[in-house]
N, C-alpha and C positions, 0 to 999 in steps of 0.2 A: 688591383690596389684600388678604391675610389681617391680623387685628387682632391685636397683639401684647398679649399682656400679661406680668407679671413676679410671679410666686407667693411666697409668702411665703420660700420656700427661695433665692429667688434667682436661680431659673432660669426659662425663657422658656417661653411657653405658648402655641400658638398656638391661634385658634379653629379651629371646624371650617369651613373656607371650603368644603370640599364639601357642607355643609350650607345653607349661608348662598347659594350657587348654586342648589341644590334649592328652596330657598324662594323665591326670585328667579322661578325658572323655571315655580313653580307659580303665583304671582301673576298672571306674564305670561299665564299659560294660562287661566287662571280671566278675567281681562279681555276675551281674545280668545273666550272662551265665551259672556260677557255681552253680545258683538257679535254673537254669530252662533248666535241662538236656534234650535236644530233642523236648520234647513238653509239653504243660500246662498240659498233663495230668501226666506225670512223672516228678513231681517237687520236689526238695528235701527240705527236711524243716526240718532244723536246730536248731530251736528254740522250745523248749519243755515246755508244760504249767507244772508248779510244782504241781498242784492241781489233774490234771488228765493225761490219756495218750495222749490227742490230741497235734499235734506238727504242725508247721507254717513255711511259707518260710521267712515271713519278721517279724521283731520286730514289727512291728505296728500293724499285724494281731494277733500277740501274747498279747499284750495290749490291744487290744480291745476284744480279750476271756477272759481275766482276768476279768472283768467286770463282766461277767455271774455268776464269784464265788464270787465276793464279793457283787455284787448286787447295784453297782455305776453306775448310769442314770446321768451322766453328761450333756444331752440335753436335755431342756424344750422346750414343748409347749406354746408359750406366750398366746394363746387363753384358753387353757383348762388346763393347768398346768400338762400335761401328760408327762413322763419324757420317755428316750430312752436309749438304750446301745450306739449306732451309730448314728451319725450325717445323715447318710443316710435313716434310720428306721426315724427319723424325719423327712426329707424331704418326705420321702411317706406319714406320717402321715399329714403333712400340705395340700397335696390333699386333704383332706377331708374335711377340712374349706373352702379352696377356690373353690371347685368343680372341680377342673381340671382332665380331664380325657383324658391322652394323647395317651392312647392305644386301639385303634378301631378295630373292627372284622370288615376283609374286606369282608366279606361274609353280614351279616346283617347289618353292622357298629353301633353295640352296643359298647358304649367307655368302658372302665375301668380306674381307677386310679392306678391300679399296674398290672405289665407285668404279673404277675403270674396269676390272677385272668383270665385276657386274654387268656393264656394257657389252664385252667379249661374248660371257654367257648366253647375254639375250639372243644373239645372233643365231645360236644352237634353235631356239624357238621359233623365232621369226623366218628361219631359213635363208635370212642374207650370207650371200658369200661375195664380201668386195674383193678379195685378193684374188686374182686371174694369172694362170701361167701362161707365159707370153708364147712358150714353146706348144700347149696342146690346150690351150682355152679352159682346161679344168678349174674350177672355182672354190675356195675355200673361205671359212668363215675367220679363220686364224693367219694371222702373216707368218707364225712359226710353222704352222701346217703345207703353207707355200713353200717356204725354204726348203724343209724336210723332203718335198715332193720333188725339188728342181736337183736337189742334191741327189736322190736317190733314182730317180727316173731320167733324169735329162745330164747329168753329168757326164764329162769326157772319160773319166776314169771312174768306171762303173763300180769295180770292184771294192775300193777302200768306202765310197758311200754305202753300198749297199749292208757293207760289213758294219760299218757305225750305226747305219739304222737299224740293224736287227739289235744291236748291244742295245740302242736305247729303246726298242720294246720291249725287251726284256729284262731290263732294269725297271719301267713302269710296270708290269705285268706283276714283277715281284713285289714292287712296292705298294699296288695294290691289292695283291693277296695277302700280305704282312696286314695292311690296314683291315682289309674284311675279316681276316683271323682275329685280329686283336677282339673284336665283339662278339664272335662266335666260338662257342664251347664244346666241346666234344663231349658225349655222354657216354 
């Protein structure tokens, strides 16, 4: 709100509101620059978590982080009642119900509901295999594939992991067949 002053002649004089706004914007910009020294990789983090050694650049980030210690999940999906720490995680989850898949592979046109799933998928096309087995050196494009390999091939108790692995393979196969047969009709 503009400050009004009465001058000696009795008329109202309005202080320069635009100057006040510019000063406020400049102060906020300077505070923002203090937090971001140079680039995003060198963020100054002033807000420390009391429960763990993590620090954050903004108080809102700290408040969001504190929920992982308290277990508080204030954001609820109205369809399935699942709860989330952040509103962004709820928004990502809602794509499961809506079927929205905004992230599309430019190579094969496959679509994904989360950007990280697209990034993982792109490793198939690029041939990138960043997950290497410490025992035999075999490389995998997905961390889950490395875990399955380690359990199945390098586990001390080989019988149980192989049985579990076979069960997983069968379940995946049945799921795939069902998915495919939903769209194929016999004549």
